[in-house]
N, C-alpha and C positions, 0 to 999 in steps of 0.2 A: 532484324528484330533488335529492339533496344535491350541492352543488358545493364544490370546495376553494377557500378564500380565497387571495388573493395571498400572504399571510404563510405559510399552510400549504403552499402550492405551493413556495415558496422553501425552507421547512424540509425538504421532502421531497427536494430536490436535494442531492447530496453537496457537500461543500466543494471548493474548486478543486483541492487536492492529491489528495483521494480521487477526484474525477471524472477528473482527468488520469491517475492510476494505473490506474483501471479501463479507461479508453479505451486506454491503452498495452497493458494485459494482453489486451484483446480482439484487438488487432492481433497480439500475440505468439502467442496461441492459435489464432486463426481464419485467419490469413494466413501468418505466418512458419513456425509449426510445422506447419500443414497442408501447406505446400509441402515443408518439409524431410522430413517423415515419408513423403510420397508418393514422394520421390526416393531416400531413404536408409534409411528405417525407423527413424530416430532422432528424438528430440524435444528434445534439449538445445541451448539457444542459448548465445550468448557475449556478454560485455560488449564493446562497440565504441566507437569515437570518437563522442561525442555521444549515446550511448544503448546499444542492444543490437541483435543480429542473428544470423543463421545463421552457423555455420562455413562457410567456402567449400567448395564441392564441385563435381564435374564432372557434367554431363549432356549426352549427345550429343557428347561430346568438347570441350565448352566450359565455361568457369568460370561458376559461378552463386553468387550470394549476395544475400539480401534483408536490409536492415538499416534501423533507425529512427535518424535523426539529427535530434534536436529535433522539429520538426513536419513533417519530410520522410520519405517512404519512398524509400530508395535501392536501385535495382535494378541489380546487376552481371550483365551477360551478356557472356561472352567477356572482352574488355578494355575494355568501355564501360560507364559508369555513367549511368543516367538518374535524375533527381530529381523526385519527384511529391509535391505537398502532401497531407498526411494530412487527409482530410475525413470519410470513412466507410470502413467495412470493405469495402463493395461497390466503392468507387472504388479502394482499395488492391489489391483482388483483381484488378480489371480491368487496372490498370496493370502488375501483375506476372504476369498470366496464371495466377492461382491459383483453384482451386475452393474457396471459403471453407468453413471448418468444422473445428474441432479434431478430431483423431483420437480419437473417443470410445471406441474399443476399447482404447486405451492408458491414458487418464486421463479423469476427469470434469472438464470445463472449469470454471474459476472465474467465467467471464463468459458471458452468453447470446450466441448468434449473432443479432445484430440488424444486418444488413448496411447498412441505409439510415439508421440512427440517426446523427446528427452526432456526431463524436468531440469531446469537451470537452477541449481541450488548452490549459492556461494556461501562458504562457511561463515564469514563475518556477518553477512546479512541474515543468515539463519539465527545466529546468536542475538543480533540486534532485534529482530522481530520477536523472538521468544522473550527477551528481556523486557521489551515494551509491553507485550501482552501481560507479563507478570506484574510490572509496575502498575499498569492500568487496573488490573484485577484487584490488587491490594488497595489501591486508592478507592475504588468503587465499593469494596467491602467495608472500608472505613466510613464511607458516606452512608451506606445502608445502616451500619451500627449506630451512627450518630443521629439517624432519622428513622428509627424503627417505628415510630408512631405514624409515619406517612405511608405505611404498607409498601415498601420498596419491592420492585420485582427482583428476582434472582439475577445474578450476573451470568450472562451467556455470550458466547461468540457466535455471531450470526454469519452463516457462510456466504450469503448473497452480497453482503457488504464487507465481509471479512474484518469485522470490528468487534470489540468487547464492550458490552453495554448493559445498562440497567435503566430503569425509569421510575419516577415517583412524582407525585403532585403535578402531573401534567408536564413533565420535563424529561427529556432524554439526556443521558450522560454516557460518555464512552471514550474509547481510544481506538484510533485506526493506525495501521502501519503505513498508511499512505493510500492514495487512490488517484483517479483521473483529475480530481480537483486540486488536491495538495499532494505532492509527490512524497514528502517525507512524513514520518510518523507525527501524529498530533492528537491532542485531546479535544473534546467538544462538549458543549452544552447546547441542547436544542429545545427551547420551549415549544409546546404545541401551539401556543398563541404567541406570535412574534412580539418582541419587546424593542424599545428604542433606548439609545444611550451609548456612551462611549465604550462600555464593556462589550457590546454586541458588534463584533467586527466581521460577521458573515451574514449573508441573506437569511440563513436558517438559524442563526444564533451566534455563538462565540466559539473560537478555537484558540488553542495555544500549541505552538510547535514543540516537538520533543527537545529541541535545542534550547528552549526557554524553560524547561521543567527540570528542577533540581530534586529528583527523587519522588517517592510516593507521597511524602508529606506535602510537598509543593503541589502535586497533582490534586490531592485531597482539598487543599486550600482553594484551588481553582474551581473545583466542583462545588464546594460549599458556597463560594462567592456567587457562582452561577445560580445555584438554588435560591439564595437569598434575593438576588436581583430579579429572578423570574417570578417570585411569589410575593414580592413586597407590594 
């Protein structure tokens, strides 16, 4: 029987950023969204301090919200928060009283449900992803304020793509911590009707890598330029 060498086994493992991203997405899909959809019928999450989480809602007359802050799952019930280390989807589900599993009738999850698989959470990557979500959210809120007359959608974190996004005037705007297409974090502008020109560097629109973005103001400038070019 063929066996994988140590070098091959290491090569098969994702890099720390990708491993952390996929671990966080699995929690987003199979714990936070599973719980949110069961109680509200919604799937959109939010950027929160230290990471991401559910919008606060009420169940049984009490406040509830699950969120991820670094390597912690934070469970709000009523006016009390409890903090639980993120180790596996199964442990997170038990700590929060959630039956794990993304609502497959709503979207196809991007990660498999593997409740007992250890979550690979590298501290530097956790901070990088949280910071990127925050930068993107700040820029998107600036875009919304500058274009309030265009009826912009609220900023949400979509679990199936694990990106932070809004839309207005027939254009999607967002930021991803990376995916199968682009490994590193990036911003994007995606017109619903494709445009041509040197700004549009992707088949679906335009992207800018995190390494090319100098803070929220620079991200906002990219989004504004994308909106102008998509609607001119």
